[in-house]
C-alpha positions, -999 to +999 in steps of 0.1 A: -514+042-668-500+043-703-475+016-710-446+020-735-412+004-738-389+027-758-360+012-778-330+018-756-294+006-764-272+002-733-234+007-732-205+003-709-211+033-686-197+037-651-227+019-635-223-011-658-186-013-650-194-012-612-219-040-616-194-061-634-170-058-604-196-063-577-224-085-590-230-118-607-227-116-646-265-117-650-269-084-632-255-066-663-288-072-680-309-041-672-342-061-668-326-086-645-309-059-625-342-041-618-363-072-612-336-086-588-342-054-567-380-057-568-396-059-534-432-055-522-443-035-491-455-054-461-491-052-474-481-067-508-482-034-527-456-028-553-433-043-563-409-014-559-373-010-572-354-007-539-318-011-528-309-028-496-311+003-474-345+013-488-358-023-484-350-021-447-368+012-444-400+000-461-400-031-439-395-009-409-422+018-417-447-003-436-466+005-468-471+039-482-502+058-470-515+092-460-496+119-480-475+092-497-498+083-526-495+060-556-481+079-585-506+064-608-531+089-595-513+115-615-524+099-648-545+120-671-547+149-646-533+175-671-545+164-705-534+187-733-512+209-710-477+221-715-451+211-689-420+231-679-391+209-667-365+229-649-329+216-643-303+236-624-280+244-654-262+278-657-285+290-685-312+295-659-296+329-651-312+340-684-347+329-673-373+349-654-384+321-631-413+343-619-428+339-654-433+303-646-459+311-619-492+294-627-476+270-652-472+232-647-436+231-635-413+202-625-380+210-607-352+185-610-331+179-580-314+211-568-335+233-591-361+230-564-341+253-542-345+282-567-383+286-571-416+271-561-425+244-586-457+225-588-437+193-584-402+186-571-388+155-589-363+135-570-355+100-584-321+091-567-317+082-531-284+101-529-302+133-539-329+127-513-303+125-485-286+156-500-318+176-499-326+165-464-293+178-452-303+213-463-337+212-447-355+234-473-379+257-453-407+256-479-429+225-482-431+210-516-452+185-535-428+158-545-427+132-573-404+104-561-393+069-569-400+044-541-364+044-530-365+081-525-400+080-509-389+056-482-360+080-473-383+110-472-408+092-450-381+080-426-369+115-421-404+127-413-408+098-388-375+107-372-381+145-370-419+142-363-424+171-387-442+171-421-417+183-447-437+177-479-473+185-487-476+152-507-453+126-522-464+109-554-446+075-554-441+067-591-433+033-605-423+043-641-390+024-637-407-008-624-430-006-654-399+000-676-415+031-691-383+048-678-355+027-692-341+005-664-308+018-651-308+049-673-281+075-664-307+103-670-330+090-643-344+123-628-351+139-662-366+107-675-389+103-645-400+140-650-407+135-687-426+103-682-446+119-653-457+147-676-466+122-704-486+100-680-504+132-668-515+137-704-493+167-713-488+172-750-455+190-747-426+195-724-402+224-724-367+217-710-351+247-691-316+247-677-308+213-692-273+224-701-258+191-711-229+207-730-217+220-696-204+255-704-181+266-676-196+258-642-224+232-646-248+247-621-265+280-619-254+303-591-275+298-560-281+261-560-262+238-536-239+212-553-209+191-546-175+196-563-176+160-573-209+166-591-195+197-608-166+177-622-186+148-636-192+149-674-227+146-688-218+122-716-239+093-704-269+116-698-266+129-733-264+094-748-295+084-728-315+114-738-306+110-775-326+077-773-355+091-754-390+092-770-426+089-760-455+085-784-477+116-789-454+137-768-433+166-780-401+176-761-387+211-768-352+222-756-349+258-745-313+258-734-289+276-758-262+252-746-280+220-757-288+230-793-274+201-814-266+181-783-301+169-776-322+154-804-353+176-797-364+207-815-351+240-799-366+274-791-351+303-771-362+312-736-376+345-751-397+326-776-416+308-748-420+340-728-392+335-703 
């Protein structure tokens, strides 16, 4: 695993304000916050960044095994490749998703309902529950944080049905390669996954952080609350995002000048 701690300046976002109201003062420090939620599985593996609910689940069902594999096995599996990271923004209506067939693709959250990516990236436990409620009929290979993986596994235990072909349990947040407590947690985990896999470049599709009109492309499930939330914190986080030896290219026409990365059109990358 490659280790890198990117410079990242925190600010008074909604999560920080909530912590100030509900936790001891030291929890505002991102490192302390993550390490205070570190827990090992019953066999000592980890530590994993888990909330109280997820801690209960890993104690109940034990260490990850079988199709739930350590995300470090992804490292250096795609050296020199290009990655295509697909978010569910409205500009996806301009993309021929069938042109992604055979490419190394990562779907973020609800974008996984639109096409068959190589990896479906889910980093937040709330999105895991939301996905489970919809019971997607097609099995996927998932990249998940530990707090998501324990929820996916609990559902499989409950239903006695295999919903995913494989779940890669990544620990990029625990290693602080993904900035602790970043508001852009799903996109950050996807980018770091591609970097750890050895990719040289990542193209961002549907990352429409200027939010033109409706924030989601037609056809993906979403909540009205999510549709009303601004993307200001995600923009601020991504403006600080960097990984050595890794190029990030924005393809969304709605994020030109919003994200700090170079931009090309969908047509220029054959989409």
